[in-house]
C-alpha positions as CSV (number, residue, x, y, z in Angstrom):
1,M,40.8,-28.7,-50.8
2,N,38.0,-26.1,-51.2
3,K,36.0,-25.4,-48.0
4,V,32.3,-26.2,-48.2
5,V,30.2,-23.3,-47.1
6,R,27.3,-24.4,-45.0
7,P,23.8,-23.4,-46.2
8,I,23.0,-21.6,-43.0
9,V,25.7,-19.0,-43.9
10,Y,23.8,-18.2,-47.1
11,I,20.5,-17.9,-45.2
12,V,21.9,-15.5,-42.7
13,A,23.6,-13.4,-45.4
14,A,20.4,-13.3,-47.4
15,A,18.4,-12.2,-44.3
16,V,20.9,-9.4,-43.5
17,V,20.7,-8.2,-47.1
18,C,16.9,-8.1,-47.0
19,V,16.9,-6.2,-43.8
20,V,19.3,-3.6,-45.1
21,A,17.4,-3.3,-48.3
22,L,14.1,-2.8,-46.4
23,Y,15.7,-0.2,-44.2
24,V,17.1,1.7,-47.3
25,A,13.7,1.5,-49.1
26,L,11.8,2.8,-46.1
27,S,14.4,5.6,-45.6
28,L,14.0,6.6,-49.3
29,L,10.2,6.8,-48.8
30,G,10.7,9.0,-45.7
31,Y,9.8,6.2,-43.2
32,T,11.8,5.0,-40.3
33,L,11.8,2.2,-37.7
34,I,12.0,3.2,-34.1
35,T,12.2,0.7,-31.2
36,D,11.6,1.4,-27.5
37,P,13.3,-0.3,-24.5
38,E,9.8,-1.3,-23.3
39,G,9.2,-3.3,-26.4
40,M,7.2,-0.8,-28.5
41,R,8.0,-0.4,-32.2
42,F,7.1,2.4,-34.6
43,I,7.1,2.5,-38.4
44,G,6.3,5.7,-40.1
45,R,7.6,9.3,-40.4
46,A,9.8,10.9,-37.8
47,V,11.4,14.4,-37.4
48,D,14.7,14.6,-35.5
49,G,14.0,11.1,-34.1
50,Q,10.5,12.0,-32.9
51,A,7.7,9.9,-34.3
52,V,5.1,12.2,-36.0
53,L,3.0,9.9,-38.3
54,G,2.7,6.2,-38.3
55,T,1.9,3.0,-36.4
56,I,3.0,2.0,-32.9
57,K,2.9,-1.7,-32.1
58,Y,2.8,-2.6,-28.4
59,P,4.1,-5.7,-26.7
60,S,0.5,-6.7,-26.0
61,G,-0.2,-6.9,-29.7
62,E,-2.3,-3.7,-29.6
63,T,-1.5,-1.0,-32.1
64,G,-1.9,2.8,-32.2
65,E,-2.1,5.2,-35.1
66,L,-0.1,8.3,-34.2
67,T,-0.4,11.7,-35.8
68,Y,1.2,15.0,-34.9
69,N,-0.5,18.3,-35.9
70,G,2.2,20.7,-34.9
71,N,0.9,21.3,-31.4
72,E,0.1,17.9,-29.9
73,S,0.0,14.3,-30.8
74,V,-3.0,12.0,-31.2
75,I,-2.9,8.3,-30.8
76,V,-6.0,6.2,-31.8
77,Y,-5.7,2.7,-30.4
78,S,-6.9,-0.5,-32.0
79,N,-9.4,-1.0,-29.2
80,G,-11.0,2.5,-29.8
81,D,-9.3,4.4,-27.0
82,K,-7.8,7.8,-27.9
83,Y,-5.0,9.9,-26.5
84,T,-4.4,13.5,-27.2
85,G,-1.4,15.3,-25.8
86,A,2.4,15.3,-25.4
87,V,4.5,12.4,-26.6
88,K,8.2,11.8,-26.0
89,G,9.7,9.1,-28.2
90,L,6.8,6.6,-28.4
91,C,5.4,7.3,-24.9
92,R,2.7,9.4,-23.6
93,H,4.8,11.9,-21.6
94,G,3.6,15.2,-20.2
95,L,0.1,16.7,-20.2
96,G,-2.5,14.8,-22.1
97,K,-6.1,13.4,-22.3
98,M,-7.1,9.8,-22.4
99,E,-10.5,8.7,-23.6
100,Y,-11.6,5.1,-23.0
101,A,-13.9,3.7,-25.6
102,A,-15.2,0.7,-23.7
103,T,-16.3,2.5,-20.6
104,G,-16.6,6.2,-21.5
105,D,-14.2,7.2,-18.8
106,V,-11.9,10.2,-19.3
107,Y,-8.5,11.1,-17.8
108,I,-6.9,14.5,-18.1
109,G,-3.6,15.1,-16.5
110,N,0.1,14.1,-16.5
111,F,1.8,11.0,-18.0
112,T,5.3,9.7,-17.4
113,N,6.8,7.0,-19.7
114,D,3.4,6.0,-21.1
115,K,1.7,5.7,-17.6
116,I,-0.7,7.9,-15.8
117,S,1.7,9.5,-13.3
118,G,1.6,12.9,-11.6
119,S,-1.4,15.1,-10.9
120,G,-4.6,14.7,-12.9
121,K,-8.4,14.2,-12.9
122,F,-10.1,10.8,-13.7
123,S,-13.8,11.1,-14.5
124,Y,-15.8,7.9,-14.6
125,A,-18.8,7.5,-16.8
126,G,-20.9,6.4,-13.8
127,G,-20.3,9.8,-12.1
128,D,-17.4,9.1,-9.8
129,V,-14.5,11.6,-10.1
130,Y,-11.0,11.4,-8.7
131,E,-8.7,14.5,-8.6
132,G,-5.2,14.2,-7.2
133,E,-1.9,12.4,-7.6
134,F,-1.2,9.2,-9.5
135,A,1.7,6.8,-9.9
136,D,1.9,3.8,-12.3
137,N,-1.7,4.3,-13.5
138,R,-3.1,4.2,-9.9
139,Y,-4.2,6.7,-7.3
140,D,-1.1,7.4,-5.2
141,G,-0.5,10.4,-2.9
142,S,-2.9,13.1,-1.9
143,G,-6.3,13.2,-3.7
144,K,-10.0,13.6,-3.5
145,M,-12.6,11.1,-4.6
146,T,-16.2,12.4,-5.2
147,F,-18.7,9.6,-5.6
148,A,-21.8,9.7,-7.8
149,D,-24.1,9.5,-4.7
150,G,-22.5,12.6,-3.2
151,S,-20.1,10.9,-0.8
152,T,-16.5,12.1,-0.7
153,Y,-13.1,11.0,0.5
154,E,-10.2,13.4,0.7
155,G,-6.8,12.3,1.9
156,S,-4.0,9.9,1.2
157,F,-4.0,7.0,-1.3
158,A,-1.4,4.3,-2.0
159,S,-1.5,1.8,-4.8
160,G,-5.0,2.8,-5.8
161,V,-6.8,2.6,-2.4
162,K,-7.3,4.8,0.6
163,S,-4.3,4.5,2.8
164,G,-3.0,6.8,5.5
165,Y,-4.9,9.8,6.9
166,G,-8.1,11.1,5.4
167,V,-11.7,12.3,5.8
168,Y,-14.6,10.3,4.4
169,K,-18.1,12.0,4.3
170,W,-21.1,9.9,3.4
171,A,-23.9,11.4,1.3
172,K,-26.4,13.5,3.1
173,K,-29.7,11.9,4.0
174,S,-33.1,13.4,3.2
175,D,-33.1,15.3,6.5
176,G,-29.7,16.8,5.7
177,S,-27.8,14.8,8.2
178,Y,-24.7,12.8,7.3
179,A,-22.0,10.6,8.8
180,W,-18.3,11.3,8.5
181,Y,-15.0,9.7,9.6
182,E,-11.7,11.4,10.2
183,G,-8.7,9.2,10.8
184,Y,-6.5,6.5,9.3
185,F,-7.1,4.0,6.6
186,A,-5.3,0.9,5.4
187,D,-6.2,-1.2,2.3
188,D,-9.2,1.0,1.6
189,V,-10.9,0.6,5.0
190,K,-10.8,2.4,8.4
191,S,-7.8,1.1,10.3
192,G,-5.9,2.8,13.2
193,Q,-7.0,5.8,15.2
194,G,-9.9,7.9,14.1
195,T,-13.2,9.6,15.0
196,M,-16.5,8.5,13.6
197,H,-19.4,10.9,13.6
198,Y,-22.7,9.1,12.9
199,A,-25.7,10.6,11.2
200,N,-27.8,10.3,14.3
201,G,-25.3,12.4,16.4
202,D,-23.4,9.6,18.1
203,I,-19.6,9.9,18.2
204,Y,-16.9,7.3,18.5
205,R,-13.3,8.1,19.1
206,G,-10.7,5.4,19.2
207,F,-9.2,2.6,17.2
208,F,-10.4,0.7,14.2
209,S,-9.4,-2.6,12.6
210,N,-10.6,-3.9,9.3
211,D,-13.3,-1.2,9.2
212,M,-14.7,-2.0,12.6
213,R,-14.3,-0.5,16.1
214,S,-11.6,-2.6,17.7
215,G,-9.3,-1.7,20.6
216,K,-9.6,1.2,23.0
217,G,-12.2,3.8,22.4
218,S,-14.9,6.0,23.6
219,Y,-18.5,5.9,22.3
220,V,-20.8,8.9,23.2
221,W,-24.5,8.7,22.5
222,I,-26.3,11.9,21.5
223,D,-28.2,12.0,24.8
224,G,-25.0,12.1,26.8
225,E,-24.5,8.4,27.8
226,R,-21.1,7.1,27.0
227,Y,-18.8,4.1,27.2
228,D,-15.0,4.2,27.7
229,G,-13.1,1.0,27.2
230,N,-12.3,-1.8,24.8
231,F,-14.2,-2.8,21.6
232,V,-14.1,-6.0,19.6
233,N,-15.7,-6.2,16.1
234,N,-17.8,-3.0,16.7
235,L,-19.1,-4.2,20.1
236,V,-18.4,-3.1,23.7
237,D,-16.1,-6.0,24.8
238,T,-13.3,-6.2,27.4
239,R,-12.2,-9.7,26.5
240,S,-8.6,-10.3,25.5
241,L,-7.6,-11.6,22.1
242,D,-4.7,-13.9,21.2
243,P,-2.3,-13.1,18.3
244,D,-4.7,-15.0,15.9
245,G,-7.7,-12.8,16.9
246,N,-9.4,-15.5,19.1
247,F,-10.8,-14.8,22.6
248,M,-8.5,-16.1,25.3
249,T,-9.9,-18.5,27.9
250,N,-8.9,-19.5,31.5
251,A,-8.5,-23.1,32.6
252,D,-12.1,-23.2,33.7
253,G,-13.3,-22.1,30.3
254,S,-14.2,-18.5,31.3
255,Y,-12.9,-15.7,29.2
256,V,-9.7,-13.7,30.0
257,H,-10.5,-10.0,30.3
258,G,-8.2,-7.0,29.9
259,E,-8.9,-3.6,31.4
260,E,-12.3,-2.8,32.8
261,G,-14.6,-0.6,30.9
262,T,-16.8,2.2,32.2
263,Y,-20.4,2.9,31.1
264,T,-21.7,6.3,32.2
265,F,-25.4,7.2,32.2
266,A,-26.8,10.5,31.3
267,S,-27.6,11.1,35.0
268,G,-23.9,10.9,35.8
269,K,-24.0,7.5,37.5
270,S,-21.6,4.9,36.1
271,Y,-20.7,1.2,36.1
272,T,-17.1,0.0,35.8
273,G,-16.5,-3.7,35.0
274,Y,-16.3,-6.3,32.3
275,F,-18.3,-6.6,29.1
276,E,-18.8,-9.3,26.6
277,A,-20.3,-8.7,23.2
278,G,-22.2,-5.7,24.4
279,K,-23.4,-7.3,27.6
280,V,-22.5,-6.3,31.2
281,I,-20.9,-9.3,33.0
282,G,-22.5,-10.2,36.4
283,V,-25.3,-7.8,35.9
284,E,-28.6,-8.4,34.0
285,A,-28.1,-5.5,31.6
286,E,-26.9,-4.8,28.1
287,V,-25.1,-1.8,26.6
288,R,-27.2,0.3,24.2
289,D,-26.7,-0.5,20.6
290,T,-24.0,1.4,18.9
291,Q,-24.1,2.3,15.3
């Protein structure tokens, strides 16, 4: 009995024949098809396996027209962005320049496997400029950010934000004075030990949490008065906090305090005791405002 061949076999065979025929036709015309492990596809001309003229299609659906002029490659993307520089396979790889059509931003520097990675300079149309190290398209490592208003940050970055040790200088005021901070950052804000120099001449040395003076520290006013002790949310405060950040209380409802703080007057006299939210406990007095 003759075996009946299922229709699906003919369909698969026909598809294979079509693919082979298309590949042969493209090859005869000097074109080739290149695929990338990241999902990119290229159809066009290639020399020794390197794409030199054709279209790259990205997994996102975006396309890029690639040309090679003998010295560098140029990719013009379907959204108007433009890359000029080194290409390896289908990826931006090596030194290059990226121009962003929608924003006017420009990046010049190193790329690795189609991502901004290594050292480079990113200039924003609004005037901000970052120079330093990148990884996976974000600031990562040592770098310097210069803002359009004249403020600067120089130090460590991680995953695109200030993280680690650095120095932030605010823009100068009309009288030439300016504030600056030297110390540690986390998640883009002051966190950990550091020193804050205020524009009016006051100085704080101590700990910060979530961008505020919090923990042990010393605040010195420009006229010589000073406070040494604990801070909570920027204020002179010796109250103790529980693990959730709430003030601890005694059975009678009064607050639990930690170590006493000391306020020293310019004359040399001092007061040592407890403080709550900038107020001296048991004395009709308040601590001078801090910056």
